[in-house]
N, C-alpha and C positions, 0 to 999 in steps of 0.2 A: 191738755195737760200732756197727753202722749207727744203731741207734736212738739212741746217744750222740752220733753225728754230727751227726743231724738236730736232736736238743734243742740241740746247742751253736749251729746255724745261727739259732735263734730267739732266742738271746740277745742284748742290744743289745750294741753296741761299748763305748759309754761306760755306765757305770752310772748311773742317776740319783740325785742326792743326797737322802738322807733328810732333813727338817728337823728339827732337833732341838727337844725340848721347850720350850728357851729362846725358840728363833725363834717358835714357835708363841704362847707367851705373849706376846710382845713386840708380836707382829701383833695379837693379841686385844685387847691393851692399847691399841694403838693406834688401832683401831677404836673401841673404848671411850670412848677421849678425844674422838676426834674425834665421835662421837656426843654426849657429853656436853657439849661445846663447840657443837656445833650446836643443841640444846636451850637452852643457856644463851644463844647470839646470838638464836636466836627469842622466848626469855622476855624479853630485854633490849628487843628490838624492840616486843614487846607491850606492856611495862610503858612504854616511850617513849611509845608511842600513848595510852594510858589517861592518861599524865600529860597530854598535850597536850590530850586530849579534857576533862579533868577541870580543867585552867587555863582553856579556853575556855568551859566551863560556868559557872566562876566568875566569868569576864569579863563574859558575857552576863547574869548575875544581878546584878552589880554594876551595870552598865549600866542595866540594869531599874530597879533601886532608886534610882539616881541620878535617873533621869527622873521618879521618883514626888517631886513637890515638896510632897506632903501625905499623910497616911495615908489609905488606902482601906478601908472596912469596907461590906461586903454582907449584909443582913439579907431574909430571907424570912420572913415571917409568915403565910403560908398555903400551906406546903409540901405539904399533901395534896390541894390544889384542883387544878383542871386548870392554873389560872395559875400556880400554885406549882410545879407538876410541869416546866411549859414553863419557867419562869425558871431553876429548877435546871438543866435540861437544855441549854438553849441560852446561859445566861449566866454560870452560876456553876461549872458541871462543867469547862468549857473555859478559864475565866479571861476570857472574852469582856466581861464587866461592868468588869471593871477595865482592861480595853484601851479600852473605849470613853470610860470616864472620863478617862482620861488624854489621847487623843486629841482629844476634845472641848474638854478645858482648854487643851491646847495651842494650839489654833485659837483660842479666847477671848483667851489670853494675846497672840498674835501682833497682835490688832486693839487690844485695850484697852492694851497695854504693849510697844508693838515695840522699845522703847530699854530694857528692863529690865537688860539685862547691862551696860547704862552704870551705873559707880557713881554718878553723878550722878543718874539717873533711878531707881535700884532702891528708894529710899525712899519714892516714890511707889506703889510696886506693893503690893497687899493680900497680907498675910501670911495663909495658909490653913493651918491645921494639920490638918484632918481633913474629909473628905467622905465620909458614909453613903450608899450607894443602898439604899433601903429599898422592899421591896415589901409594901405594906399588905394587912391582911386584908378591908377595906371598900373599897369605890368611892368615890373623893374626890366632894364634893358640886358644886364649881364647874369644876374643871379636872382634867385627867389627871396632870399631875405638879406638885408644889408643893417651894417650897424654905423650909425651916424653919433658922432661924438659932439655935442655941442659945447661941452666944455670937459674938464679933467673929472667932473663928478657927475655929470648928467647925460644920459644916452637914450638914443631913440632907436628901437629895432624896426625896420620897415618890413613889412610883410607884403609880397605880390599877390594879388587877389586871384591870380591864376592858380593858387594851392586850393582855392576852395570852389572852382569852376567845374571841375569834373564831376560826372553823376556820382561815383564811387570814390570821392575824394580820400586821400590817405590821411588819416588823423596822425597815425605814428610818424610820417612824413614830415607832419607839421611841427610835432614835438622834437625832431630831430634836428630841424632846422632853427628852433629857438634854441636847442641845445648848444649848437655850433655858435650862435649870437651871443649866448650867455657867455661863452667861454671868450669870446672877443671883448665882450664887455669887461671882462676881469683880470684879461691879461695886461700886463705893462707893455709899453711899446716903445721902452727909449726914448721918451719925450718926441712922438712920432717919426722916430729916426729907423727903427727896426724895419726890417724887409717886410711889405705886406705879406708876401707868399710864404714866409716862414710863418708869420701869425696865422694865416689861413690853415697851415699845416699843423700849427699847435692846436687850434681849434677842432681841426678833424680828429686829430689824435683823442682830445677829450672826448668827442662824441661817439668815436670808436671804443672807448672802453665804457661808455654809458650803454653800448649796444647799439647804436646808430652807425652800421658800417656801410657806406657806399658802395654801389657796384664798380667793378674795376673798368674803366673806360679804357678803350683800345683807339688807336691812330691818335693824331694831333700831338701838340707837345707834351713832353713827360712822357710818353707812352712806355719807356723803360724804368722800374724802379731803381735801376741802378745807379750809380754816381758816373759821371761822364769824366772819361779820363782826362786830366789837366783843367778841371773845372771845379774850382774850391767852393765857389758859392753855389753849392748843389741845388738850393731851393728855389734858384730864380727860374721863372717860366714853367714851374713843375706843377702839376694837379696836385691840390691838397691832398689827394689820398696817397701820392708818392712821397710827398713830404713827411706825412704821418708814418708812412712805414719805416722811414730813415730815423725818426725820434724814436719810434719802439726801439729800432736796434740801439740806438743810443742809451735809452733808459734801461735796456737790459745789459748794456754794456757797463754802466755806472747808475746804479740805482739813486732816485732822488734827482736825476738829472733835468727833467722837466721844471720839477719846482725852482732849483738853481738858476736855471735858465731865465725864467719869469722873473725872478728877484733880481738877476742880475740887469735885466732889462728896465728897471726901474727907472734909473736916472740917464742912462746912456746906451749907446749900440756901437760895436765896432765888429768888423767882419770876421775876426778869429775869435769871437766871444765864444762860440759853440765849442771850437777845437779846445781852448783854454780851459773851459769847464770841465771837459773830459780828460784833460790833463794829458793832452798829446801833442808829441813836437810835432808829427807829421798831421795831414789833415783828415778830418773824418772821412773823407771819401777814400782815401789812400788805405787807410784801416778797414773801411768796408769792402772795398775791392780785394784787398788780401784775404779777408776771411769768407768771402764768398766767390767762386771761380767767375768768370766773365759772364757764361751763359747761365749762371744760376741765380733764378729769382726768388728772393726771400718772402713769398705770400704768406707764408704760415706765422709770421712774426706779428 
């Protein structure tokens, strides 16, 4: 009897309700639904993020393609050589060669065709269909970079492997040479009648504006940047750096001269074109020689 009373004292005053199987199932289902909703919500967020990233990538790709006003091809004819391996590693694998072509082209266009967005001036802009950057398998004879015009719209820029063979090859020199080559691509040439030396000087002028100034060569042809007395075709047999200096003088004398000269060479060429564009009765050299004493060199221009 005493044991029964003690046992009774240990009993709770109110009995705890025992959950039914229905309530357990309901609770389990509720947790399952919540977990499902949580995962669905997370999946939706992930899908939205992926969608945004995909749209962003498409937009970047579209802008990249839109910036390419011409098709670009990269060729490596000496893949197994030191120059070829460096060209592949530093310029092809990371698409750097394409970016250099686009950037140098954009700079040239700003100089030669500053109003190309204007419908009245767009017809004067050269129409380029494709540019091929080509690492040759042999060193070029005279220059390290040449431009080959396949037709009026397709061009090949040949690069000599010697640019990549030096132990500490100069990457900025390579960009500078491509800058000159892209200037030649965008320059009109009077239907192949304009003097090559003048065109080289104009390409050098553009490269100097971009910050790629070559060293002043001494000796050889064109060692003096001044015009020779009695010689009206001052660009003949001159180094491009000397021709560029006189072009700087012409541009300073009459703003917009380089742009107008390029535009004038679209369909034709004649030997007095430079003088006519400057509005001179005399020749450019006579004006220059009158502006600078005989022994004064205008290196600062």
